N, C-alpha and C positions, 0 to 999 in steps of 0.2 A: 672685934677687929681693931687694930691700932690705927692711929691716924696715918702712920707711915705706910701701912699695908693698903689703906684706902687710896692714898696718892699714887701708888704703883699701878692700881687698876683703873685709874681715871685717865680719860683722854680729853685733852684740851683741843677744842675745835675753833679754828680761826675763820672768821667770815669777813672778807674785805668789803669795803664800801661799795665797790663796783658790782661784786657778786650779790650783795644783799639787795640790790635793786630788782633782781630777778629778770626773767625773760618771759614774755607772754607767748603762749603757744595755744593754738586751737586745732592742731592736727599733729599726730605722731605717726611715724613710719617705723615699724619694728622689723628687724631682720636678725638672723642668727646663723651660726655655724656650730660645729661640735664644741667649741671652746668658749664662745662668747655670744652675748646678745648685744645688738647695737640699736639704740633708740634715738631717732632723730626727731627733735622737736621743731615744728614748722609753724610759721605764722602765715595763715591764708587770709588775704584781704578780699572782700567782695568786689567783683567786677575787675579784678586784676588777674591776668592770665598766668602770672609767674609768682611763685612763692619761694621763700628762702628758708633753708634750715638755719635756725637761730642757735641751736645747741645740739651737741651729740654726746650721749652718755654710753659708755661701753661697760658692760657688766659680765661677770662670770655667770654661768647658769645657776649656781647656788645663790648668788646674790640677787639675781633676777627673781628667783622664787621667793626669797625673803622679802624683796620689795613688793611683790604681788600680795603676799600675806599682810604686810604692813599697810598697804593701800586699802585692802579689804577691811582691816580692823579700823582704820581711820574713817572710812566711808560709813561704817556701822555707827561709830561714835558721832560723826557729823549728823547722820539721819536721826539719831536719838535726840540730839540737841535741837536741830533745825527742821526736822521733818524729811519725808522721803524725797530723794532727788528724782525728779521726773525724767524718764528716759524718752524724750520726744522722738518722733520719727527721725531716723538717721538723716543728716543732711546729705544732699546729693552733690558730690564733687565731680568736676569733669575728670576724665581719665588722667591719672598722674604719671608723668614721665620723669622718673628720678634718675638724673644723670650727674653723678659727682664730678666736680671739676678738678679736684685734687687727687693725687695718687698717694696711696699709703705705703 
């Protein structure tokens, strides 16, 4: 392949400083309809009765499935390097009342 052909197949991804800091999430709420999956990443703080969605990602069903496969592959690689991730007893959360405040 020529260098010009390689450049046409290359995607340059830009990561802003703000986004590069990331968002911490310890809870995710996933919903779907026929055309999309919606993943809300939530930060739940102990002894605080209210939690906020910190990020929302909307995916096509095909991309959601590719993400699932990529996550499984990366977990396998992680466990090969660092050992098995222990799946401790699921934390008990109070009932979740998800009420979006914005209209789409």
